[in-house]
C-alpha positions in Angstrom: 33.3 8.8 57.1 30.1 6.9 57.8 27.2 8.1 60.0 24.1 6.4 61.4 21.6 8.9 62.5 18.5 7.8 64.5 15.3 9.7 65.0 11.8 9.1 66.3 12.3 8.6 70.0 10.3 10.3 72.7 7.8 10.0 75.5 4.8 7.7 75.0 2.1 6.3 77.3 1.9 2.5 77.9 0.1 0.8 75.1 1.2 3.5 72.6 3.3 3.4 69.5 6.5 4.9 68.2 8.5 4.5 65.0 12.2 4.8 65.0 14.3 5.6 61.9 18.0 5.3 61.2 19.6 6.6 58.1 23.1 5.7 57.1 25.3 8.1 55.1 28.8 8.4 53.8 31.1 6.4 51.6 28.9 3.3 51.7 29.5 0.5 49.3 26.9 -1.8 50.8 25.0 -2.5 54.0 24.7 -6.0 55.3 22.8 -6.7 58.5 21.2 -3.7 60.3 19.6 -3.7 63.6 18.3 -2.1 66.8 19.7 -2.5 70.2 18.7 -0.9 73.5 20.2 -0.1 76.8 18.1 0.6 79.9 19.5 2.5 82.9 21.8 0.2 84.9 21.5 -2.6 82.3 23.7 -3.9 79.5 22.9 -3.2 75.9 20.7 -5.9 74.4 19.5 -6.9 71.0 16.0 -5.8 70.0 15.8 -6.8 66.3 18.0 -7.3 63.2 17.3 -7.5 59.5 19.5 -8.8 56.7 19.8 -7.1 53.4 17.5 -9.7 52.0 14.9 -9.0 54.6 15.4 -11.9 57.1 14.4 -10.7 60.5 15.3 -11.7 64.1 13.6 -10.4 67.3 14.3 -10.6 71.0 11.6 -12.7 72.7 10.5 -9.7 74.7 9.4 -7.7 71.6 8.1 -10.4 69.4 4.6 -9.6 68.2 4.9 -6.0 69.2 7.9 -4.6 67.3 8.5 -4.8 63.5 11.8 -4.1 61.9 12.1 -3.1 58.2 14.5 -1.4 55.9 14.7 0.5 52.7 17.9 -0.5 50.9 17.6 2.3 48.4 17.6 4.9 51.2 20.1 3.0 53.4 17.5 3.3 56.2 16.2 0.9 58.8 13.0 1.4 60.8 11.6 0.0 64.0 7.8 0.1 64.5 7.1 -0.3 68.2 3.5 -1.0 69.2 1.9 -1.9 72.6 4.8 -0.3 74.4 5.4 -1.2 78.0 7.3 0.6 80.7 10.0 -2.0 80.4 10.7 -0.8 76.9 12.1 2.4 78.3 15.7 2.7 77.1 18.1 4.4 74.8 17.7 2.7 71.4 20.8 2.4 69.2 21.0 1.6 65.5 23.6 -0.7 64.3 24.8 -1.5 60.8 27.4 -3.9 59.3 28.7 -1.5 56.6 31.1 -2.0 53.8 32.8 1.3 52.8 34.9 2.2 49.8 38.0 4.3 49.9 39.6 4.6 46.5 39.8 0.9 45.3 39.7 -0.5 48.8 36.7 -2.0 50.5 36.4 -2.3 54.3 33.6 -3.9 56.4 33.0 -2.8 60.0 30.4 -2.2 62.7 28.8 1.2 62.9 26.6 2.6 65.6 24.3 5.6 65.9 24.3 8.0 68.8 21.1 6.6 70.3 17.6 7.9 70.7 15.7 7.8 74.0 12.4 6.1 74.3 10.4 6.6 77.5 7.2 4.7 78.2 5.3 6.3 81.1 1.9 7.5 82.1 
């Protein structure tokens, strides 16, 4: 059983900052790419940022220069620092991880998602 648990969402004024965290736990052998996605009301889920185990990052054009993704491999945790927030950043943010789990002598790689944390940017 693997869990991804997000924290750090909330209400913030335009121009403000928030830091999201996502910790993975369970029978984890290794974690490959981790990332953040978001889904605004009435819209499809979209990629925000991803980071490989080696630290290579990728960002959506809409957040480049404002958001920073990072990870702590020792803690199986990924972070998203969000600065200069805009109303259009309002969404539920989901953590994603490509996890390899171990059961007995068997390894299995699959996608895992957190439950989501709500970010509201409003004055």
